[in-house]
N, C-alpha and C positions, 0 to 999 in steps of 0.2 A: 662760749658755751651756746650752743645753738639748740633750739626748740624747732623742730619740723613738721608743722602740719600739712600732712598727704591728703589731699583733698579729693585725688582719684589715681588711678595708676599711672595717667598721663600728667598730673602736673604734681608739683611741691609747692608750696608757700612756707616759707622760711623766714622766722624772726629771730634777730641777732641779742641777745642777752650780755651783756657788758659783766664781768663778774667782779665783785667788790676786790679790793687787795687783800683783803682777809679770805677770800675764797680762791686765791689765784690757782690754786694746785686743784683743779678741778677731778673729780673721780668720773662723776658722768660728764661725758663732753656732747651727748646729743641726745634730745629725746622726740621720738617722729610717732606722732598720732597715726595711723592707719585709717582710723573708723571711729564713728562717733554717731550712736544711733540708740533711739529710745527702746528701753529693756521692756521686752513686749511679754515676757514671762512674770515679771514682778509683779507681786501684788501689793500695789501703794493708793496710798488715798488721791483721789482725783488734781487736790491741789499741792500734793508732793510727789510728782513722777521722776522717776529713776534714768539716768541714762547709762549704756554700755561704751567704754572706749575701749579700743585694741591699738597697741601700739610696740613701739619697740625702743630699747636703751641702749646706747654703745657706753661701753666704759672704756677709763684709762689708768691702767693703776700702775704706781711707780713702784718699782721693785725693791727701793732703797728705802722707803718709808717705814719706818718702825713698825708702823701696825700692819704691815704686810708682812714681814720679817718672817712668820709662821707659817707664808703659803707656800707648801712644798713646790719644787720647779718653777716657782715665778721667775726668779734670775734666769732660767733657760727657756721661756717663751720669747718667740720673736719679740722685737721692740719698734715702735715707730721712730721718727725724727727727733721728738723728744726725748725718746727713751723708757716711753712708758708701753707699757702691754694694753693690746686693744681687743675688745670682744664684745658680743652683744647678748641680748636676749629679748624675748616676746614676752608683754607684760599688758595686763587686763586690768580695767578699772569699772568698779558698778558704784556708782553714787548717785546722791541726789542732784536734778537738776537745777535747782535753784541752790547757791551757797549757801552751808551751814557750818554752824560749830559741831561739826561731827565727828567722832572718834574713826580715824584710818584703822581700818583691820585687814593686816595682812595676812593672807591664804598663803599658807606655803604651801605649793602646789605639791603633790603626791605624782611623781612620773610623768608629769608636763599636764595635770590635770587639776584644775582648782578644786577644794572639796568642800569650799566652806558653805556653797548655797545650800547644801544638804541641813542647815541649820532652818531655813526656812519652813521646813516639812514635819507635820505631824503626820500620826496614823487616824483615819475617819473613826467616830466612837464604833464601830465592829473590828476594828484591828484590820481591816481586809487592803488598804491601799492609803497611799501616801496623799495629802495635800497641802497646798502652799499656804501656809498663815501669814506669809509676808514678813515674819519676824524681824528680819535685818533691817527693811526698809520702815518698817515701824517705830524702830529704835535708833533708825538715822546712821546706820554702819556706813561707812564709804569703804569698799570694799579691793584692794589691789592684790593681784597676783603675776608671778612670775615665774620662769624656768629659771631651773640652777643645776639641774643633773644633768649630765652629759651622755650617760647610759642608756635612754630612752630609746627604745628601736621604733623607726621611721615608720609611722602611721598604726603605731600600738594603740591611739586612745581617739584615732579619728581626724580629720581635716581642722578641727580646731583647738589641736593639742598646741601648746608651748612649747618654744622650740628655743634651748640653750645655744649658742655658738662659743663652744670654751676654746681657749689657746691651748696649744700644743708645745710641749718643750720637745728640744731639740740639743743635741750635745755639740760643743764647738769642734770636735772632731769626726762628726758623724751622727747617725740618729743614737737615740739613749734608749738602749734596752735592758731586758730584764723579765723573770720567768713568771709567770700567770699560772694560775689555778683556776679552772671553771668547774665548780662541782653542779650535776642538775641529777633529777630523776624524771621520771616519767606516770602520767597516772593512769597509763595501759599502754599495752603492747604497740610498738610501731617500729619501723623501718627508718625515720628519721626525727629530729626534733630540736628544739633548740639547747644551746647548753648555754646562753647566756645569762640564765636568771630570770627573774620575772619580768617581762616584757623586755629584757635587758638588751645590750649591743657589748660585742667583743672588741678586743684590742687587735690590730694586725700583727699575724708574725711577722718575725724579724727576717727569715726565710720562707718564701711565699710556698705553702703546702709542706712544711717542714718536715722532712723524714723522720726528724728527730723527735717529732711531738708525741706524748704518751697518752692514750687514753687507759685508764684502769676502770676497775668493778671490785666494789665490796657489798656487802651488806649491812654493815652498821657504820659508825664513823671510828670507832675504836679497832675494827677488823684491818686486818694486813690490806694493802692497794694491791690487786692483782691487774699487771699490764695485758689490754687485749692484743692479739697481733697488729702490725701497723697495716698488713695486708687485708684486713679484716673490715677497716674503716674508713673515712673519707670526709673531708668537708665539702660543703654544698656552696655553690655560687650564691652570692645575695643577690638576689632578685631588682634590686637597685644600681647594681655594679659596684656596691661598698666594700666593707669588710665584713667575711663570712661568718654567720652565727650558728647557722645548723650544721647535723651532723648526720651520718648515714653510715647504719653498722649493719653488716651480713648478719642475717637471721635476727633480726632486730634488737630493741630495747625493750627490758621487761620491768614491770613493777616490782617494787623490793629491792630494788639493786641501787647503791648509791654509785655514780657516773663520775668521774675526775677527767677534764682533758688539760694537760699542763704544756706550756709551750713557751719557747723565747720570743717574747714580745716586743713591740717598738712604737715609737713615738706616744708617751704616755701622755695624757690629757692633764692639765693644770687642775685638778680637781677641785681646789681649794677657789679656784677663781667665781665655783657656784654660790656659795654663803658671803662670799668677798663683795660679787655682785647685790646679792640683797641688802647686805649692810648698805652698799653706798647707794642704791635707789632708794632705800628709806631716808637717808640723811638726804640726797635732793628731795625728796617729796616735802621733807620736815621745814626747808626753807623756800620752797619755788612754789607761786601759782602755777596750776595746771590747766589750763583752758579755762578761766575763768572761775574757777574754783580757787579760794585762800588755801596756805597750806594747813594741815590737820594741829591741834593742840595738842591731841594725845594720838599714840602710835601703839597698838597691840598685832603679837603675833599669835596666829594658833596652828599647830600642826599635829595630824593624827597620822600614828605608827610611824613609817619611815621618815615623815618631817617632822614628826614629835623629836624623834634624835637627832634631827639635825638643829632644831633648836638648842639643845643641850650640848650640841657641838659648838655652835655658834657662842653659846655662854662658856663655853671651857676656852674656846679661841680668844675670847675678848671681843668677838664682833658685835656686839651691842654698843660698840664707841667706834667712830670713824676712825680714819685716818687723823684727826685733828683732836682726838680724843672726845668729841662731843658724843653723846647720846643721841642714839639712834630708834629706839623703843624704848617704850615704857613700861610695858609689859608682858608676859608672854605664856599662852595656855598650849602645855604639850602633854599630848593627850596618849596614852597606851602605847607609851616610847617602850617602858620596860629601863633594864637597867642599859646602861652601855650608850653608845653614840653609833659611830660607822666609818665605813671608808669613804668620809667624806671630805679628808686632806692627806691621802698619801700616794705617792707614785704608784700608776697600775691600780689605783682605787677604782671599786666599783660600788657606787652609792646607793644600786638598788639592792644590794645583800644585806642579810641581815641572819645571825646566826637562830638556830631552834634545834629540835632534839634530833632531828635528822640530819639537814644539809647546813651546808656553809659555816660549821662550826670552826675551822680555819682562817676564816676573814675577820679582819681586825674590827669588831663590833663591840663587846664588853671588853673594854679596857679600863683599868684602874685610873683615877678614881672615879667613883660612881655618886658619893652622895655630894650636897654642895656645903655642907660642913666639913674642915679638916678631918680628914681621919688618916692611918696608919695600914699599911700593907705589911702584917708582921712574917710574910713569907720572902718579899723581896726587900723590905726595908723603907719602901718607898713610901713617901709621902703626899697628900694631894687633896684638891678640891674640886670640885664641877666649877665653882666659882672664883677659882682664883686669880681669872683674870677678867671677871666681869666688873668689876669694882671701879667706878671713876674717880677721875681724882678729887672729887666729892666723898668718896668713901660709899657711896649708894651703887645700889645694882639697880636692875630692872625687876618688878613684882613678877614672880612667875608662880603660876598653880602647874605643879605636875600630878596628873591625872593617870593612875591605871587602874584598870579591872583585876578581877580576879584571874582571868587567863594570863594576864601580864606576870604573875606569880609563878605559875605552873610552866608557863612557853618561854617568858622573856627573863626570868630572874629579878623582878622588879624589886625584891625584898633588898637588894643591895643597894638601892638608893634610900634605903632607912637605916642600913646596921651597918657596923664594921665590916671591912672582907672577911674577918673569920667569925660573923655571926653571932658572935657573944654580947655585943651590947649595940644599944640604938646610936646611930651615927648623929652628931651635932648636924644642926641645918641653920643655913643661912638665916638671918631676920627676915628677908626679902623671899620668901618661900614659903610657899602652903603645899602640901600633900593630901591628897585624896586617894582613898580607895572605891571606886563606885561597885559597890560589894555587890555579887552574885549575878556578874554581867560578864560578857565574852566581848574577844577583840572586836568583831562583827559585830553590829545589831542582828540579830538572830530570827528563831522562831521559822527557820524553814519546814516547808510542808514534805519534804524528802530526809530520810537520812544521810541521803548519800554515802559518801565512804567512810562514814563514822558510826559508831557501835550505838550510842545515842542519839534520841530527838534532842536539838540544839537548844540549847538557852533562850529564851522568847523577849527577855525584856530590851525595852527600845531605849537606847542611852540620849538621844537628842533633847528630850526635855530636860534632863540632866545638865547637859553641856550645853544647852541655852542660860539656865540660872548660873553656871559656873563663869560662863563669858562676862554676863552682866555684874556679878560679883567684883570679876578682875578690873571691869571697866569703872566701877566704883572705887573700887581700892586705888587704883590710878586717880581718880579724880579727888581723893582724899578721906574716901571712907573705911568705916573699918572693916575688915573682909570677916567671914566665917571663920572658925577656927579650922585648923587640919584636923583632917578626919580618916584616919590610917592605922593599922595597927602596930602596935608598938611591944618589942620584946619586954621592956618592963612590965608591961601590963597581963603578959600572959596571951598577946593576940596574935604572935609570930609564934609558928611549931616547927617542928620538922617535919618530914613526910611521912616519916615512921608512928611520930605520936600523931598526926593527921589520920592516920590510918585507925589508931586504935581508936578516937573519939568519934570518928564518922559512925553513923547508924548504919545498923544492917537492912540495909534496904534491896531488896530484890532486884536484880538485872541495873543495879547501879554502883559498882564495885569501885573502889578508890584505885587511882594508880599508885606503883611503889617508888616511882621515880619522878622530878622534874628535872625540865632542863637546868642543868649546872654546866655554867661556863667554865673554861680553863685559865690558867695563867699561861699566854701564848708567850714564846720567845720568837721575834719576830728578826732577830739579829741584832748586831753590834749599831746600825746607824738609823733603826727604826725612831727610837726615841727621840734623836736630834734632828733629825732629816726627813722622818717619814718614809725610809726607803727599806722595804721586806728585799732583806737576804737569803732569810730562812723561807722557802717557798716548798712543801708546806711547813709552819712554823714549828719547833720544838714545842710539844706539849709539857705543861708544870701542874703543879699539885691545882685542884679545884676550887672554887670560891666557895663560901657556905652560902645556899640555898635555904630560903625558908619560905613557908606557905602560910595564909591567915588560919587561924581556927575556925573549926566548924561549929554550929549551933546545934543543939539539939538534934533539929531538922537535915541538918547536913551542908546548910549554906552558911557562909562568912558571917560570924558573929560579929566583926570591928567594923570599922570603914564607913562612909555614907551610905546609910542605909536608904534605898529609893522606896517609894510607895509598894512596889510589888514585894519587898519584902517584909514592909511592915503590918501589911494584910497579905500574907503568902497564901497561895495556892498549891504549892508543892517546894521542891528541892532544887535551888540552883545552884551548878557550880562555875568553877572557872576551868573545868577540865571535861575531855573526852576525848578516849582511845580512838586511835583510826582503827578501820575496818580490817579481816585479814585480806580482802581482796588487794587493799595497797600494798601489799607485802611488808607493810612496817606495823604489825598489831601491836608491836611492842611499845610502840611510842604514841604520842600523843597529838593529836591536831592542834597545827600551829595557831588556830584563830577560834576554834569552836568551845564552847563549853557543853554543861549537859541540863537536862530537866526531866524530871518526874514527878508528876503531879500527885497530890495527897489521895489516899483512899478516897471514895463519894461516901460511903458509909461507912460506919465501924464493924459492920459484919460482914463488909471487903476487905476492910483493914487486918481485921482478924484471921480471916480465910487466906491473907498474903504473908500473914505472920508481919506485917509492917509496923514498926514501932513508933513510927509518926502518928499524931493524931491525926483522924479523918476529916474531910472538911465538912461533914455533918457534926461531929464533936465542935469543931472551933465556931461556924456559922450555921446556927441552926436554922435558919432560912436562909434565900436570896437579899432578903433586904438586911438580915442582920451583916453580910458580907458587904453589901454596899455601903451601910452605917459605917462598919470598920474602915472601906476603904477612902471612903470621905474624912473620917476621921486623920487618915494615914497621911492624907494629900495636905488638910490643913494645917496638920503639925509639919509637914517638908515644908510648906509656905512660908510657916512660922521662922524656920530655922533657915531658911533662904537656900533651902538646895532645891528647889521648886519654884518657878514661877507662877504667880496666881492664872496667870491667862492657862496656864498648860493643865492644872488642875484636874477640872472637869471632864478633861478629854481622856486624861490616864485614868479616870474612876468609871467611864464609859466604856473603854475600850476594856478594863479590868472584867466588870460587869459580863461582857460579850464573853472574854474568854471563860469566866466560872461558868455560863452556860454552856461553852463547849466542852468543857472538862465532865460535867454533869450527864453531858449525851455521849460522851467518850466512853464505851464498857472498858473493863479492865483486861479484858482477852485480846483487845484492840493494841496493837503492838505500833500501828504507823502511826507518822509524826501528822497527819493532815489537819489533826486538830487545831494545832499550834496558831495556825495564821488561816484564817477562811479565803477560799479561793476567791481572787480578785474578781469584780464584776467586770463583764466585757462592755468596753466602749463603744 
């Protein structure tokens, strides 16, 4: 095993480490540190500086190792003289300069961009802009991130984006080919656009500019696909000379239309090498010093949205254990992943794809099993568990926090993580798992000053303080403390209801009409080889019966009643929902925005409430004075700190920001339907 320290572009200094006999089958064969610099944007104490390392790890996977048997097409990838499949990835390390007993926090980067540094930031007391609090540094975390997804477009995230060099599978008698489908929409009329998903890449056509390729159009996912004449559209050459991912259409593409480009592709990437590389990098870091720092005693993972789904996939695949059955991480925080996993280990897989109400519904995102305890699908007769391969020889599994927000119940079928597939009973959960609903929150931190393409103003609750508390709780759990109990709505307590029942219970509020449907995944048949070999023979898949999707019960104000209640809900200023209809300008007015929730403030006075026929008590009735509101907010923050859903260091900031929000609502007349009051305009630097 080589550790190479590249001191400049012109010279490389390498030191050779001789592996012990027990480590003879090394999965990480080389680690190269390209740069090591002080962290200039870290907020640290003078005697505890941080530094940033950037490097590259090279892997060598044994296709015959039992732990790698499930990696689709690994045996079809080129091998070196030892019979190993070699590939590499960029990685970064943010760590204390002075070696300490810190927790290693692995940041499962989202489309090549690390996400964890966001935990360092909090809104200023007026809620106008973010300020660096130095949270990660003050708590001594070492943060590691690496690339793992092959289909992130070149330059999509700038020059600092992490790059994953994935192996490509080849057939013994020629290239491997297979049919692929690329669904896409456009936000505005345009003559040309990308067909490769969110910042995605495409597979090459088996026949260049294939005349048999088909472009179809339809208005809803269940509508028949209508082919567009082949003479009316064409692929555009890639600017970097690589595989084309943009398409032009005579007359242009239009909003409100779901387009799909289907063709015979070649050279599938070994997609599962990405999560395998995460596994092996973590295994290496647990047993090797890196540039003067000892191996960590604890390793946690954090993933948000797409990367939360990847964590769930890694646990399902058993990638929490290395090739020798040793644990590679102790705990994980999977945030806003919703139900399902993704195309993270299938032939011709697209990791960037995720199903929603409009697009990507025919990709293998929402596949049974969902819950961490064993369940049975009554339609197919299959039984399974998300954790069925996650337990080690000692019977233990990593500690896992599954954290969803209200939006994931409407847009990503999160209830399937909690119930049986038919929605008739609460599902059993593995003892190593805690589930949390961050009630009243949307997928992304919101409070945008403009509606954009949505019907309602967006949900303004900031999730970062609560994610910080969850991370500390997970870290303490791994160290041996007892974690806070799960906080999520259950069927048995009436906390989950059908969409129809939600509509019946939701208060009749002007300009806030609940949706009549939530995203509901279907059972999809990808063909006879999908379950056993990860190969999709049916493209598009044959659609079967829908799974049962439920949503959290609303309280009398219309906000979700169960789950982890943030300060903003314990001392509320309005109704916060997990849904927000798309505006008619998008052409998809029948659907929900995939990321955003809604906010509607309470009437300022009882007179305004009566004039608007609003059933919710006014701010005047709830808080007679500003001082009364601040007292309620302080009490809510104190209770949140006491039950460990908020860190004491964040309490005063939330109370101050809510006080400023209260002032903006009082200054916002009921006739003004703009959203600018949600967040003050950031001051100019």
